[in-house]
Structure formats: structure tokens, C-alpha cells
C-alpha positions as CSV (number, residue, x, y, z in Angstrom):
1,M,-11.7,1.6,7.7
2,E,-9.2,3.2,10.4
3,E,-6.8,0.3,9.9
4,Y,-6.4,1.1,6.3
5,I,-5.8,4.9,7.0
6,N,-3.3,3.9,9.6
7,Y,-1.5,1.4,7.3
8,G,-1.4,3.9,4.5
9,L,0.2,6.8,6.7
10,S,2.6,4.3,8.2
11,V,3.8,3.4,4.5
12,L,4.0,7.2,3.8
13,A,6.0,8.0,6.9
14,E,8.4,5.1,6.2
15,K,9.0,6.3,2.7
16,M,9.7,9.8,4.2
17,K,12.2,8.3,6.6
18,E,14.1,6.6,3.9
19,D,14.2,9.4,1.5
20,E,13.0,12.9,2.5
21,G,12.6,13.9,-1.2
22,Y,10.8,10.6,-2.2
23,F,7.5,12.4,-2.9
24,Y,9.0,15.0,-5.3
25,N,9.3,12.2,-7.9
26,K,6.2,12.2,-10.1
27,N,6.0,8.4,-10.1
28,S,6.2,8.1,-6.4
29,F,2.6,7.2,-5.5
30,L,2.3,4.9,-8.5
31,D,5.4,3.2,-7.3
32,I,3.8,2.7,-3.9
33,F,0.5,1.4,-5.3
34,K,2.4,-1.0,-7.6
35,G,4.6,-2.3,-4.7
36,L,1.4,-2.9,-2.6
37,T,-0.1,-4.9,-5.4
38,R,2.9,-6.6,-6.1
39,L,3.0,-8.0,-2.6
40,K,-0.5,-9.2,-2.8
41,Q,0.4,-11.2,-6.1
42,E,3.6,-12.6,-4.7
43,K,1.7,-14.0,-1.8
44,G,0.0,-16.2,-4.3
45,D,-1.9,-18.3,-1.7
46,G,-4.7,-18.9,-4.1
47,S,-7.4,-17.6,-1.8
48,E,-9.3,-14.5,-3.1
49,D,-10.3,-11.8,-0.6
50,V,-14.1,-11.8,-0.4
51,P,-15.7,-8.6,0.9
52,E,-17.9,-8.7,3.7
53,S,-21.5,-8.9,3.2
54,L,-23.4,-5.4,3.6
55,D,-26.4,-7.3,5.2
């Protein structure tokens, strides 16, 4: 779980470095989510992520 949070915070920090006013745009978070899902689709290795068993 900690890895997901760290990754998300690093993405946010990177966006802030690129453009300090990035998050004033009403679509900024939507653009981030779309970008992350686009990367996963472009990967297209044919394998699907299977969640760990909770057992």
C-alpha cells in the first residue's frame, strides 16, 4: 500500500515541478488518471493483473 502512495505523491510532485499552477485546472486530476491508464493500455503485453489471494 505504501508503494502506491509513494508513487502517487511522486507523480503529483513531478507535475508541480513542471507547472506550479497545474492543479488550478479543473481537469488536472482527470488528466493524471487518464495518463496512468493510457500507459497501462499501451503496455499491451497481453497479461492481466491478477490480485493477490486474500487467504
